[in-house]
C-alpha positions in Angstrom: 115.8 118.6 99.8 115.8 121.1 96.9 118.2 124.0 97.1 118.7 127.5 95.8 121.2 130.3 96.5 119.8 133.8 96.7 122.3 136.5 95.6 121.9 140.2 96.0 124.0 142.4 93.6 124.0 145.7 91.8 124.7 147.1 88.3 125.7 143.8 86.7 125.9 144.2 83.0 125.9 140.5 82.1 125.7 137.1 83.7 129.5 136.8 84.5 128.6 137.0 88.2 127.7 133.3 88.0 131.3 132.5 87.0 132.9 134.9 89.5 131.0 133.4 92.4 131.4 129.8 91.0 127.6 129.2 91.3 126.9 125.5 90.6 123.4 125.2 91.9 119.9 126.5 91.2 119.9 130.3 92.0 117.9 133.4 92.2 119.8 136.6 91.5 118.5 140.1 92.2 120.4 142.7 90.3 119.5 146.3 91.3 120.2 148.3 88.2 118.6 150.9 85.9 116.1 148.6 84.2 113.4 146.0 85.1 113.3 142.5 83.6 113.1 138.8 84.5 115.1 136.0 82.8 114.9 132.3 83.4 117.7 130.2 81.9 119.9 127.2 82.4 123.5 127.6 83.4 125.8 124.5 83.7 122.7 122.3 84.1 121.2 124.5 86.9 118.1 126.7 86.8 118.8 130.4 87.2 116.2 133.1 87.8 117.7 136.5 87.1 115.8 139.6 88.2 116.8 143.1 87.2 115.1 145.7 89.5 114.9 149.4 89.9 114.5 149.1 93.6 117.4 150.1 95.9 118.4 148.7 99.3 119.8 145.3 100.4 116.7 144.3 102.4 114.4 145.0 99.4 116.7 143.0 97.2 116.6 140.0 99.6 112.8 140.2 100.0 112.2 140.4 96.3 114.5 137.4 95.7 112.6 135.4 98.3 109.4 135.9 96.3 111.0 134.0 93.4 112.6 131.2 95.5 110.8 127.9 95.3 113.2 125.5 97.0 113.1 123.7 100.4 116.4 125.3 101.4 117.7 128.8 100.6 121.2 130.1 101.2 121.8 133.9 101.3 124.9 135.2 99.5 126.5 138.5 98.5 128.2 139.3 95.2 131.7 139.3 96.8 131.7 135.6 97.7 133.6 132.8 95.9 131.8 129.6 96.8 133.2 126.2 97.5 132.6 123.6 94.8 130.4 121.5 97.0 128.6 124.3 98.9 125.1 123.0 98.1 125.9 119.5 99.3 127.5 120.9 102.4 124.3 122.9 103.3 121.9 120.0 102.5 124.0 117.5 104.5 124.1 119.8 107.5 120.3 120.1 107.5 120.1 116.3 107.3 122.4 116.1 110.3 120.7 118.8 112.3 117.2 117.7 111.5 115.4 120.0 113.9 117.2 123.1 112.7 115.1 125.7 110.8 118.1 128.0 110.2 121.8 127.2 110.1 124.7 129.7 110.0 127.9 128.4 108.2 131.4 129.7 108.0 133.0 131.9 105.3 136.7 132.5 104.9 137.6 136.2 104.6 139.9 136.8 101.7 141.3 140.2 102.8 141.3 140.2 106.6 140.6 137.7 109.5 140.0 140.5 112.0 136.6 140.9 113.6 135.3 137.8 111.7 133.2 135.3 113.7 133.9 131.6 113.1 131.8 128.6 114.2 134.1 126.0 115.9 131.3 123.5 116.6 127.6 122.8 116.2 125.5 124.4 118.8 122.1 126.0 119.3 122.0 129.7 118.8 120.0 132.2 120.9 119.4 135.9 121.0 122.6 136.9 122.7 125.0 134.7 120.6 123.3 135.0 117.2 123.4 138.7 116.6 127.1 138.7 115.6 126.4 137.1 112.2 125.8 138.7 108.9 123.2 137.4 106.4 125.6 136.0 103.8 126.2 132.4 105.0 122.7 132.0 106.5 120.6 129.1 105.2 117.1 128.3 106.2 114.0 126.2 105.5 112.1 128.6 103.2 108.6 127.4 103.8 109.0 127.3 107.5 110.0 131.0 107.7 107.5 132.0 105.1 104.7 130.4 107.2 105.5 133.0 109.9 105.8 135.9 107.4 109.5 136.4 108.2 111.5 138.7 105.9 114.0 141.5 106.0 113.1 144.9 107.6 113.3 147.3 104.6 113.9 150.3 106.9 117.4 148.9 107.7 120.5 147.8 105.8 122.6 149.1 103.0 120.7 151.7 100.9 118.6 153.0 103.8 119.0 156.1 106.0 119.2 153.9 109.1 122.4 152.0 108.5 122.8 148.3 109.1 121.2 145.9 111.5 118.8 144.1 109.1 120.6 140.8 109.7 120.1 141.0 113.4 116.4 142.0 113.1 115.8 139.1 110.7 117.4 136.6 113.0 115.5 138.1 116.0 112.2 137.6 114.1 113.2 134.0 113.5 113.9 133.4 117.3 110.7 135.3 118.3 108.7 132.8 116.4 110.4 130.0 118.4 112.2 128.5 115.4 115.4 126.6 115.9 118.7 128.2 114.8 122.0 126.4 114.8 125.7 126.9 113.8 127.8 124.7 111.6 131.7 124.5 111.6 131.7 123.9 107.8 132.9 126.4 105.3 130.8 127.2 102.2 133.1 129.7 100.5 135.4 132.8 100.7 134.4 136.4 101.0 136.1 139.8 100.5 136.2 141.8 103.7 134.6 144.9 102.2 134.1 148.1 104.1 130.7 149.1 105.4 128.6 151.1 103.0 127.3 153.4 105.8 129.9 153.5 108.6 132.2 156.6 108.5 133.2 156.8 112.1 131.9 156.9 115.6 130.2 160.3 115.2 126.8 161.7 116.3 125.1 160.1 113.3 126.5 156.7 114.1 125.0 156.7 117.6 121.7 158.0 116.3 121.5 155.0 113.9 122.5 152.6 116.7 119.7 154.1 118.8 117.1 153.6 116.0 118.2 150.0 115.6 118.0 149.3 119.3 114.5 150.9 119.4 113.4 148.3 116.8 115.3 145.4 118.4 114.4 146.0 122.1 111.2 148.2 122.1 110.3 147.4 125.7 113.8 147.9 127.3 115.4 150.3 124.8 116.6 152.9 127.3 118.3 150.4 129.5 119.8 148.5 126.5 121.1 151.8 125.0 122.9 152.7 128.3 124.4 149.2 128.5 125.5 149.4 124.9 127.4 152.7 125.6 129.0 151.4 128.7 130.1 148.2 127.0 131.5 150.2 124.0 132.7 153.1 126.0 135.9 153.5 123.8 133.7 154.2 120.8 132.4 157.4 122.5 135.8 159.1 123.0 135.5 161.2 119.8 132.3 162.9 120.7 132.1 162.2 124.5 129.9 159.9 126.5 127.2 162.6 127.2 126.9 163.5 123.5 126.8 159.8 122.5 124.0 159.3 125.1 122.1 162.2 123.7 122.5 160.9 120.1 121.5 157.3 120.9 118.3 158.6 122.7 117.5 161.2 120.1 114.7 159.1 118.5 112.4 157.0 120.6 
């Protein structure tokens, strides 16, 4: 199977990202910067498509990159990853092993901190209530299969938007809604810096507003119940503003 890695980055001044990340496969790189251009070149025997874009937002970056991908398998990556030497072989072999899988989530080793990081210990089928803990870097999928269902990233969510995160979960939810098969792999494909969120500044009123907006999108038919269950499950997060205020915030937009 043909393979490409899709990297989202910002304000790169040259192509040194390819060395920093140790990219040794075909790749599509979307660099959100202050100019627009497209370059296609060879790097260590691999084909690189480099897109400079004026757009802002992680979801827009991923969607733009997908338009330029042409491989059977696409692996999503962020610019703070350092990839294993054999990452492309690892991904392709996993799809050969899990032949029915349309999407596979791999492991990344955090460089800064192991706290709050989710690791796959074995191969298993993923469903709605065990897949939403994963972020998009380390997700690989069969490009044409997802494209046939029109699946992409919701551009109203993610870094660079007013609604905070959640684009990863919405993307995976769309994959599952179309009855595609998602699986986990215990294999590692690289290391990643444990960077801080670009939008989280504390469990304040705005935080719960954004959670409410995300849950509206994720669970449109059961949103009120899901919001209440969320606050009860994460009751400690409400201590700074109080449960009633958090409940008001999370229901402020329907």
